[in-house]
VMD Tcl script that draws the C-alpha trace (Angstrom):
set ca {
  {2.06 -16.56 -3.13}
  {3.99 -13.97 -1.09}
  {6.75 -13.97 -3.71}
  {4.27 -12.88 -6.38}
  {3.30 -9.77 -4.39}
  {6.88 -9.17 -3.28}
  {7.90 -9.08 -6.95}
  {4.89 -6.93 -7.92}
  {5.68 -4.38 -5.21}
  {9.34 -4.18 -6.22}
  {8.43 -3.84 -9.91}
  {5.89 -1.10 -9.22}
  {8.30 0.87 -7.04}
  {10.98 0.61 -9.71}
  {8.58 1.65 -12.48}
  {7.29 4.74 -10.68}
  {10.81 5.67 -9.50}
  {9.61 6.32 -5.97}
  {13.11 6.80 -4.57}
  {13.32 10.17 -6.33}
  {10.36 11.46 -4.26}
  {10.85 9.69 -0.94}
  {13.99 10.42 1.04}
  {13.51 7.47 3.42}
  {15.28 4.18 2.87}
  {12.58 1.75 1.72}
  {12.50 -1.98 2.24}
  {10.06 -4.51 0.80}
  {9.46 -7.58 2.97}
  {7.27 -10.66 2.78}
  {4.09 -10.16 4.78}
  {1.43 -12.85 5.35}
  {0.57 -13.94 1.80}
  {1.81 -10.68 0.28}
  {4.41 -7.97 0.68}
  {4.82 -4.91 2.85}
  {6.75 -1.70 2.32}
  {8.67 -0.34 5.29}
  {10.64 2.79 6.13}
  {12.40 3.17 9.47}
  {11.02 -0.26 10.47}
  {7.45 1.03 10.04}
  {5.07 -0.50 7.52}
  {3.18 2.03 5.41}
  {1.96 0.06 2.39}
  {1.14 -3.54 1.54}
  {0.14 -5.60 -1.47}
  {-1.62 -8.89 -0.93}
  {-4.46 -10.93 -2.44}
  {-6.95 -8.40 -1.00}
  {-5.32 -5.49 -2.86}
  {-2.90 -2.60 -2.46}
  {-3.17 -0.74 0.85}
  {-1.66 2.53 2.07}
  {-1.38 4.11 5.52}
  {-2.87 7.56 5.03}
  {-4.24 10.37 7.20}
  {-7.51 9.22 8.75}
  {-9.56 11.96 7.05}
  {-8.28 10.89 3.65}
  {-8.96 7.22 4.38}
  {-12.56 8.06 5.30}
  {-12.99 10.21 2.20}
  {-11.67 7.45 -0.10}
  {-13.93 4.87 1.54}
  {-17.00 7.13 1.49}
  {-16.39 7.92 -2.19}
  {-16.19 4.21 -2.99}
  {-12.60 4.51 -4.21}
  {-11.20 2.34 -1.42}
  {-12.31 -0.06 1.29}
  {-11.34 -0.71 4.87}
  {-8.32 -2.98 5.13}
  {-8.82 -6.46 6.54}
  {-6.17 -9.06 5.73}
  {-8.51 -11.92 6.61}
  {-12.30 -12.12 6.07}
  {-13.01 -12.40 9.81}
  {-10.05 -10.24 10.83}
  {-10.16 -6.81 12.40}
  {-10.07 -3.60 10.39}
  {-6.57 -2.15 10.15}
  {-7.16 1.48 11.13}
  {-5.59 4.25 9.08}
  {-5.29 2.19 5.90}
  {-7.12 2.52 2.60}
  {-7.39 -0.65 0.53}
  {-7.59 -0.51 -3.25}
  {-8.85 -3.70 -4.81}
  {-7.54 -4.80 -8.23}
  {-4.59 -2.38 -8.35}
  {-3.36 -3.93 -11.59}
  {-6.31 -2.26 -13.35}
  {-4.75 1.19 -12.86}
  {-1.70 2.69 -14.51}
  {1.39 2.40 -12.26}
  {1.79 6.18 -12.09}
  {-1.64 6.38 -10.41}
  {-0.17 4.82 -7.26}
  {2.83 7.13 -6.90}
  {0.89 9.84 -5.04}
  {-0.31 7.27 -2.52}
  {3.20 5.93 -1.87}
  {4.43 9.48 -1.30}
  {1.54 10.37 1.05}
  {1.87 7.07 2.92}
  {5.62 7.50 3.39}
  {4.90 10.78 5.19}
  {2.95 8.79 7.82}
  {6.19 7.11 8.97}
}
mol new
graphics top color blue
foreach p $ca { graphics top sphere $p radius 0.5 }
foreach p [lrange $ca 0 end-1] q [lrange $ca 1 end] { graphics top cylinder $p $q radius 0.2 }
display resetview
């Protein structure tokens, strides 16, 4: 299953041409049952069966969660909440360009 999300992450990054807006060298790696996006050996985004998650400023994470746009990130149902991350369920339902702003903001958290 990780390969599916690894391929989805790579395809999305290619489609939104993120390298033109992020000066860091990005690397997609397998992560649990999904994929994770790293810069400088620091993870700042992931895509797994639970959805697409971004490391964002805490105030923005809280705003997105309070507005019902995102949820707290937990990789496993009984797992702990991954602080500083906003989880977007069903990311395939949005246009790829919608996610570009989040990749850019998340990369600035590295």
